[in-house]
C-alpha positions in Angstrom: 1.4 25.2 19.2 2.7 22.4 20.2 6.5 22.3 20.5 7.1 19.7 18.0 5.1 19.4 15.0 3.0 16.3 14.6 2.9 14.3 11.8 -0.3 12.5 11.3 0.8 11.5 7.2 1.8 8.1 7.7 0.0 6.5 5.2 1.3 9.2 2.6 5.0 8.0 3.9 7.2 7.8 7.4 10.2 9.1 8.7 13.3 6.2 7.6 14.1 5.2 11.0 17.4 5.7 13.0 18.4 1.7 12.7 17.5 1.9 9.2 19.4 4.8 8.3 22.5 3.7 9.5 22.4 0.5 7.7 22.1 2.1 4.8 24.8 5.0 5.3 26.8 1.5 6.4 26.1 0.3 3.0 27.3 3.8 0.6 30.3 4.3 2.2 31.3 0.6 2.5 29.1 -1.7 0.5 30.2 -0.1 -3.2 30.3 -2.5 -5.4 28.0 -4.1 -8.1 26.5 -7.5 -7.5 27.0 -8.4 -10.3 31.0 -8.1 -10.6 32.7 -10.9 -10.0 35.5 -9.6 -8.1 36.0 -9.0 -4.6 33.8 -6.1 -3.4 31.0 -7.1 -6.2 31.0 -10.8 -4.4 30.6 -8.6 -1.3 28.0 -6.6 -2.1 26.7 -9.9 -4.2 26.2 -12.0 -0.3 24.6 -8.6 1.1 21.9 -8.4 -1.5 20.7 -12.2 -1.3 21.1 -12.2 3.0 18.6 -8.8 2.7 16.7 -11.2 0.0 16.6 -14.2 2.7 15.8 -11.6 5.5 12.1 -10.6 3.7 11.4 -14.1 2.2 11.5 -15.5 5.6 9.0 -12.1 7.1 6.8 -13.1 4.2 7.1 -16.6 4.9 8.2 -16.6 1.1 11.1 -18.8 -0.4 13.9 -16.5 -1.7 13.9 -17.2 -5.1 10.3 -15.5 -5.2 11.5 -12.2 -3.9 11.5 -9.9 -6.6 13.4 -5.7 -6.3 11.8 -3.1 -7.9 11.9 1.0 -6.9 8.6 0.6 -5.2 4.7 -0.2 -4.7 4.3 1.8 -7.6 6.6 -0.4 -10.4 5.9 -3.5 -8.2 2.3 -2.7 -8.8 2.8 -2.5 -13.0 5.1 -5.5 -12.7 2.9 -7.9 -11.0 -0.3 -6.9 -13.8 0.9 -6.3 -16.8 3.8 -9.1 -16.1 1.4 -12.0 -15.0 -1.3 -10.7 -17.2 0.2 -10.9 -20.0 1.5 -13.3 -19.1 -0.9 -16.0 -18.8 -2.7 -14.5 -22.2 0.0 -15.7 -24.0 0.4 -19.6 -22.5 -3.3 -20.1 -21.3 -4.5 -17.6 -23.8 -6.9 -15.9 -20.6 -7.9 -12.3 -21.7 -10.3 -10.9 -18.6 -9.0 -8.7 -15.4 -10.8 -8.6 -13.0 -10.1 -5.8 -10.2 -11.9 -4.0 -7.5 -13.5 -0.4 -7.8 -11.1 1.5 -5.4 -7.4 -0.3 -6.1 -4.7 2.3 -6.1 -4.1 4.4 -9.7 -0.8 1.7 -9.6 -2.8 -0.9 -10.3 -6.0 0.6 -11.9 -4.9 2.5 -14.4 -2.1 -0.2 -15.7 -5.5 -2.6 -15.8 -7.7 0.0 -17.9 -3.9 -0.3 -20.1 -4.2 -2.9 -20.8 -7.9 -3.2 -22.0 -6.9 0.0 -23.5 -3.8 -1.1 -25.4 -3.5 -4.7 -25.5 -7.7 -5.8 -25.6 -8.2 -7.1 -22.1 -11.2 -7.8 -21.1 -11.4 -5.6 -17.5 -14.4 -6.1 -14.8 -14.2 -3.7 -11.9 -16.1 -5.3 -8.7 -18.4 -2.9 -6.4 -17.3 -2.2 -3.5 -20.0 -1.8 -0.7 -20.2 1.2 1.1 -17.2 0.9 3.8 -15.2 0.1 1.0 -14.8 -3.1 1.0 -15.3 -6.2 -1.6 -18.4 -8.9 -2.0 -16.9 -12.8 -2.3 -20.0 -13.1 -3.5 -18.9 -10.4 -6.3 -15.4 -12.0 -6.6 -17.1 -15.6 -7.5 -19.8 -13.9 -9.9 -17.3 -12.8 -11.7 -14.6 -15.5 -11.8 -17.1 -18.4 -13.6 -15.3 -21.0 -13.9 -12.3 -19.1 -14.2 -11.0 -20.6 -17.0 -10.8 -16.8 -19.2 -9.2 -15.0 -16.1 -6.1 -13.8 -16.9 -5.5 -12.0 -13.1 -7.5 -10.8 -10.7 -6.0 -7.8 -8.2 -7.6 -6.8 -4.5 -5.7 -4.3 -2.7 -5.4 -6.1 0.4 -5.7 -2.3 3.0 -7.2 0.8 0.7 -4.7 3.8 1.7 -7.7 6.4 1.3 -10.2 4.9 4.0 -8.5 2.4 5.3 -10.8 -0.3 5.2 -9.4 -4.3 4.9 -10.2 -6.6 2.5 -10.8 -10.7 2.7 -7.8 -11.4 0.9 -7.4 -15.0 2.5 -10.9 -15.5 1.4 -10.4 -14.0 -2.1 -6.8 -15.9 -2.4 -9.1 -19.1 -1.6 -11.8 -18.5 -4.0 -8.7 -18.0 -6.8 -6.7 -20.8 -6.0 -9.9 -23.4 -6.3 -10.0 -22.5 -9.9 -6.3 -21.6 -11.2 -6.5 -18.3 -11.4 -3.1 -16.1 -10.2 -4.2 -13.2 -7.4 -1.9 -10.1 -7.0 -2.3 -8.2 -4.0 -1.5 -4.6 -3.1 -0.1 -4.9 0.2 2.2 -0.8 0.4 -0.7 0.3 3.3 -0.2 -2.9 5.1 3.6 -3.2 5.3 4.0 -2.8 9.0 0.9 -3.7 10.2 -1.2 -6.6 8.7 0.6 -10.0 8.7 2.4 -10.3 5.7 2.2 -14.5 5.8 1.7 -15.0 2.1 0.5 -18.3 1.9 -2.1 -17.9 5.0 -3.0 -14.7 2.3 -3.4 -17.7 -0.7 -1.7 -14.5 -3.0 0.4 -16.1 -5.9 2.0 -12.0 -6.1 2.1 -9.4 -3.1 3.8 -5.7 -3.8 5.5 -3.9 -1.1 7.0 0.1 -1.1 9.8 0.2 2.1 8.5 4.0 3.0 5.7 3.1 4.1 6.8 0.9 7.5 9.8 3.4 7.6 12.2 2.8 5.5 13.8 4.2 2.3 11.6 5.6 -0.8 13.2 3.9 -3.9 12.8 0.5 -2.8 10.7 -1.9 -3.1 10.0 -5.4 -3.3 7.6 -7.6 -5.6 6.7 -11.4 -4.3 5.7 -14.0 -7.1 5.4 -17.6 -6.7 7.0 -20.1 -8.2 5.7 -21.1 -11.2 2.9 -18.2 -11.6 3.4 -17.0 -15.0 5.4 -13.9 -16.1 6.6 -11.1 -18.6 9.7 -8.9 -17.1 8.8 -5.1 -17.8 12.1 -3.7 -17.8 14.6 -5.6 -19.6 18.1 -5.4 -21.0 19.8 -6.9 -17.9 19.8 -10.5 -16.1 19.6 -9.3 -13.0 17.0 -10.2 -10.3 16.9 -13.5 -12.3 16.4 -11.9 -15.3 12.7 -10.3 -14.2 13.9 -7.2 -13.7 17.0 -5.9 -15.4 18.9 -2.9 -13.4 21.2 -2.8 -11.3 20.0 -3.8 -7.4 20.5 -0.9 -4.9 22.2 -2.7 -2.3 21.7 0.0 0.3 18.9 0.4 0.1 17.8 -3.0 -0.1 19.2 -3.8 2.7 17.5 -0.8 5.0 14.2 -2.2 4.0 14.7 -5.6 4.4 16.2 -4.1 8.3 12.8 -1.6 7.9 10.6 -4.5 7.5 12.7 -6.8 10.1 12.2 -4.1 13.3 8.1 -3.3 11.5 7.2 -6.9 12.6 9.0 -7.2 15.7 6.9 -4.5 16.8 3.7 -5.3 14.9 1.7 -6.3 17.0 2.3 -4.4 20.1 2.3 -1.8 18.0 -1.3 -2.2 16.6 -2.3 -2.3 19.7 -1.6 1.0 20.9 -2.1 2.2 17.9 -5.9 1.3 17.2 -6.4 3.1 21.0 -5.3 6.1 19.9 -7.5 5.6 16.4 -10.6 4.4 18.2 -10.4 7.2 21.0 -10.1 10.2 17.8 -12.4 8.5 15.4 -15.1 8.7 18.6 -14.0 11.9 19.8 -14.5 13.5 16.1 -17.8 12.3 15.5 -19.2 13.2 18.9 -17.7 16.9 18.8 -18.1 17.8 15.0 -21.4 17.7 13.9 -22.1 17.1 10.1 -18.9 15.2 10.0 -18.8 10.9 8.6 -16.5 8.0 9.2 -15.3 6.9 5.7 -14.6 3.5 5.5 -15.2 0.3 8.1 -15.0 1.0 11.8 -13.4 -2.1 12.4 -12.3 -3.5 9.5 -9.7 -0.8 9.0 -5.9 -0.2 8.9 -4.8 -0.2 13.1 -3.4 3.6 12.1 -5.5 4.9 10.0 -9.2 7.7 10.5 -10.5 9.1 7.1 -13.3 11.5 7.8 -15.0 14.0 5.8 -16.3 17.2 7.0 -20.0 18.4 5.5 -19.9 22.2 4.5 -15.5 22.6 4.7 -13.8 22.5 2.1 -10.1 19.7 2.2 -8.0 22.2 1.4 -8.9 25.0 3.9 -9.1 22.1 6.8 -5.5 21.3 5.9 -3.7 24.7 5.3 -4.8 25.9 9.0 -4.2 22.5 10.6 -0.3 23.3 9.0 -0.7 26.2 9.9 -1.6 24.8 13.7 1.3 22.2 14.0 0.3 18.8 12.2 0.8 17.5 9.1 -3.0 15.4 7.6 -3.9 14.8 3.9 -7.3 15.0 2.1 -6.7 11.4 0.6 -3.7 9.6 -1.4 -0.8 11.7 -1.6 -0.9 10.1 -5.5 -3.3 12.2 -6.2 -3.2 15.5 -4.6 -3.3 18.7 -6.9 -6.7 16.5 -8.5 -9.4 18.5 -9.2 -11.7 15.9 -9.6 -12.9 13.7 -6.6 -11.7 10.7 -5.0 -12.5 7.9 -7.4 -12.5 5.9 -3.6 -14.9 8.2 -2.4 -17.0 7.8 -6.0 -17.3 4.1 -5.5 -18.3 4.0 -1.8 -20.7 6.7 -3.3 -19.8 9.3 -1.6 -21.6 12.6 -3.5 -19.0 15.2 -5.2 -20.1 17.9 -2.3 -19.2 15.2 0.7 -16.3 14.0 -1.3 -14.3 17.5 -1.1 -14.3 17.7 2.8 -12.5 14.6 3.0 -9.5 14.6 5.3 -7.0 11.1 6.5 -5.1 11.4 9.6 -2.6 8.0 9.7 -0.6 7.9 13.0 2.8 6.1 13.2 5.5 5.1 15.9 5.5 8.9 16.9 1.6 9.7 17.3 1.3 10.1 21.0 -2.0 10.6 22.6 -1.4 14.1 23.4 -0.8 14.2 19.6 -4.4 13.1 19.6 -5.9 15.2 22.3 -4.0 18.4 20.5 -6.1 17.5 17.8 -9.1 17.0 18.4 -9.4 20.8 20.8 -8.4 22.5 17.7 -10.4 20.8 14.8 -13.5 22.0 15.5 -12.1 25.6 15.6 -11.1 24.8 12.2 -14.1 22.9 11.1 -16.2 26.0 12.1 -14.2 29.0 11.0 -13.1 26.9 7.1 -17.8 26.7 7.3 -17.7 30.1 8.1 
């Protein structure tokens, strides 16, 4: 057993950094005014709210007015897909949605709801065996773009780590005047977030994926993009998202992303080295193991495999008893009794999908942690198989 538990589930959530916690505690204790109030306490909160907005906008190469604060990645995805699709249909008559088959359920189920309740036509793009969308398939689905309300393709997949060609998709959508939204929740703090380089019109982030607090996120919405608010009842966020802003959590998110961006390039290399070492060791030491997702075009901290002949639940329990926290895929789908829709989309049969494991590395992960995992996992697999 390791002296300290080894946490390898950073794709599910990350611990709050000490520097971020300090910001949050200070704001909870001292900056308690409602930013919509006109008295001194309210003005003080408003100034700091806008300062956080400016920081986040600069990190995304956006304008402050293009940042909308939300309760997290799921709300940001919902707001983008519903808000843009409904507004575009009202203004242009466009009635088609295009999403990939491996989207997070926050996008996929929202698109399905728009189809089932609002009559949108939904095109679901297939992916290859590594989980990547084909530019040719996007172009074919778009056609001349005249009836397409929105395209939504995630930046990086939460279950298998594959990175999608967002900039290329963005260029294609822009040439046809079709808005592109990307769920960048897993990419936050790990991949470049320059919205101009990505050529996206909307981008979703959740703070707890990059060492910020849970319960806060943002939606980047390019100026001029049609949008109907999904939260109404107040004029906050320039009328695009009603509700008193949670200034302590927003300030903490700004600090967390600022720190993550400062360290991203160096940390990306460190994590990629650990990732590649782990992938190689697992494929070599355990018979019947297969990597899921792309080998190269994947998140630097993400290792996802399937183990033939061993069920994920048994392996995860054994790993936990051995001091390692991991997962079988999306934490949002834990407890589900059907195969992952992502693993289905890349063509894995149910008997293989049942053995899915995900190890997502983070700031606390060391080479010793990886060595310990690769030492004990073969024994665990053998025990679960028998």
